[in-house]
VOSE-660673 format. One record per residue (C-alpha): residue number from 1; chain; x, y, z. Coordinates in Angstrom, 2 decimals, always signed. Example, Ala and Ser with C-alpha at 12.3 -4.5 7.8 and 13.67 -1.06 7.14 Angstrom:
BEGIN
ROPA    n  chain       c1       c2       c3
ROPA    1      A   +12.30    -4.50    +7.80
ROPA    2      A   +13.67    -1.06    +7.14
# end
This chain:
BEGIN
ROPA    n  chain       c1       c2       c3
ROPA    1      A   +10.93    -3.27    +5.43
ROPA    2      A   +11.19    -5.85    +2.19
ROPA    3      A   +10.70    -4.58    -1.29
ROPA    4      A   +10.40    -6.73    -4.59
ROPA    5      A    +9.49    -6.34    -7.85
ROPA    6      A    +7.03    -8.84    -9.40
ROPA    7      A    +6.64    -7.51   -13.19
ROPA    8      A    +5.73    -4.05   -13.18
ROPA    9      A    +4.30    -4.24    -9.93
ROPA   10      A    +6.47    -2.78    -6.99
ROPA   11      A    +5.71    -4.83    -3.67
ROPA   12      A    +6.20    -3.33    -0.28
ROPA   13      A    +6.23    -5.00    +2.73
ROPA   14      A    +6.55    -2.95    +5.80
ROPA   15      A    +6.84    -4.74    +9.53
ROPA   16      A    +5.88    -4.06   +12.80
ROPA   17      A    +4.58    -0.99   +14.08
ROPA   18      A    +4.28    +2.01   +11.69
ROPA   19      A    +3.62    +4.74   +14.20
ROPA   20      A    +5.47    +8.09   +12.67
ROPA   21      A    +8.89    +6.65   +13.45
ROPA   22      A   +11.82    +5.89   +11.46
ROPA   23      A    +9.90    +2.96    +9.95
ROPA   24      A    +6.88    +4.87    +8.62
ROPA   25      A    +9.59    +7.39    +7.18
ROPA   26      A   +11.39    +4.76    +5.24
ROPA   27      A    +8.03    +3.66    +3.79
ROPA   28      A    +7.09    +7.29    +2.63
ROPA   29      A   +10.90    +7.72    +1.34
ROPA   30      A   +10.53    +4.23    -0.45
ROPA   31      A    +7.15    +5.15    -2.05
ROPA   32      A    +8.14    +8.61    -3.37
ROPA   33      A   +11.34    +6.97    -5.15
ROPA   34      A    +9.20    +4.54    -6.86
ROPA   35      A    +6.84    +7.07    -7.66
ROPA   36      A    +9.64    +9.60    -8.95
ROPA   37      A   +11.11    +6.57   -10.70
ROPA   38      A    +7.82    +6.28   -12.66
ROPA   39      A    +6.30    +3.12   -11.35
ROPA   40      A    +2.61    +2.92   -11.48
ROPA   41      A    +1.67    -0.08    -9.97
ROPA   42      A    +2.53    -0.26    -6.07
ROPA   43      A    +1.04    -2.98    -3.85
ROPA   44      A    +1.79    -3.01    -0.21
ROPA   45      A    +1.58    -5.86    +2.16
ROPA   46      A    +0.56    -5.11    +5.58
ROPA   47      A    +1.00    -8.94    +6.63
ROPA   48      A    +3.66    -8.66    +8.98
ROPA   49      A    +2.26    -4.86   +10.08
ROPA   50      A    +0.57    -5.08   +13.55
ROPA   51      A    -0.42    -1.26   +14.05
ROPA   52      A    -0.97    +1.79   +11.92
ROPA   53      A    -1.44    +5.37   +13.55
ROPA   54      A    -2.72    +8.48   +12.17
ROPA   55      A    +0.60    +9.48   +10.84
ROPA   56      A    +0.89    +6.04    +8.65
ROPA   57      A    -2.32    +6.35    +7.32
ROPA   58      A    -1.32    +9.70    +5.87
ROPA   59      A    +1.48    +8.32    +3.90
ROPA   60      A    -0.81    +5.69    +3.00
ROPA   61      A    -3.44    +8.37    +1.57
ROPA   62      A    -1.14   +10.82    +0.17
ROPA   63      A    +0.92    +7.60    -1.77
ROPA   64      A    -2.34    +6.45    -3.07
ROPA   65      A    -3.58   +10.05    -4.19
ROPA   66      A    -0.31   +10.64    -6.04
ROPA   67      A    -0.88    +7.22    -7.88
ROPA   68      A    -4.15    +7.97    -8.66
ROPA   69      A    -3.38   +11.32    -9.99
ROPA   70      A    -0.32    +9.68   -11.98
ROPA   71      A    -2.96    +7.14   -13.84
ROPA   72      A    -1.40    +4.45   -11.47
ROPA   73      A    -2.77    +2.39    -8.59
ROPA   74      A    -2.17    +1.39    -5.42
ROPA   75      A    -3.42    -1.59    -3.54
ROPA   76      A    -3.13    -3.04    -0.06
ROPA   77      A    -3.43    -6.95    +0.87
ROPA   78      A    -3.08    -9.20    +3.86
ROPA   79      A    -4.29    -6.49    +6.20
ROPA   80      A    -4.60    -7.70    +9.97
ROPA   81      A    -8.07    -7.47   +11.56
ROPA   82      A    -7.72    -4.46   +13.64
ROPA   83      A    -5.89    -2.40   +10.84
ROPA   84      A    -8.90    -3.22    +8.72
ROPA   85      A   -11.16    -2.26   +11.56
ROPA   86      A    -9.46    +1.05   +11.29
ROPA   87      A    -9.94    +1.38    +7.60
ROPA   88      A   -13.65    +0.57    +7.85
ROPA   89      A   -14.24    +3.13   +10.59
ROPA   90      A   -12.53    +6.01    +8.89
ROPA   91      A   -13.97    +4.81    +5.59
ROPA   92      A   -10.76    +4.29    +3.96
ROPA   93      A   -12.10    +0.72    +2.97
ROPA   94      A   -13.91    +2.93    +0.18
ROPA   95      A   -10.81    +4.50    -0.89
ROPA   96      A    -8.23    +1.47    -1.06
ROPA   97      A    -8.41    -1.83    -3.04
ROPA   98      A    -7.78    -4.56    -0.12
ROPA   99      A    -7.32    -8.06    -0.93
ROPA  100      A    -6.88   -11.10    +1.26
ROPA  101      A    -3.29   -11.97    -0.05
ROPA  102      A    -0.70   -11.00    -2.33
ROPA  103      A    -1.71   -13.39    -5.30
ROPA  104      A    -5.38   -11.53    -5.59
ROPA  105      A    -3.85    -8.32    -5.12
ROPA  106      A    -0.98    -9.05    -8.25
ROPA  107      A    -4.05   -10.74   -10.08
ROPA  108      A    -6.11    -7.60    -9.97
ROPA  109      A    -3.84    -5.52   -11.48
ROPA  110      A    -3.78    -7.72   -14.51
ROPA  111      A    -7.51    -7.66   -14.59
ROPA  112      A    -7.54    -3.88   -14.85
ROPA  113      A    -5.13    -3.80   -17.47
ROPA  114      A    -7.13    -6.10   -19.58
ROPA  115      A   -10.44    -3.87   -19.28
# end
């Protein structure tokens, strides 16, 4: 998984299959560390993620509620069509802010700051 900072925004890019194994645990640990470190803006780029299962969705939902509770924001971008369908079917598309690409998602953090 790649991790970098763009200003105040932590950008995570998990790869491959998030199906409850080590890769999902790594994502959860990384999000927890960022959160405990005081990060308030998290972008997860799913461009290199081919599959999510319910365990991985649980990690994303839990992270989203944690960020919202602390007055932060968590957004997703570059979501594969199959994964996007899962979000629509489960109504999670109403919960997550999802952007077509990283540039739009990063810009959206600034828009909220200026409101």
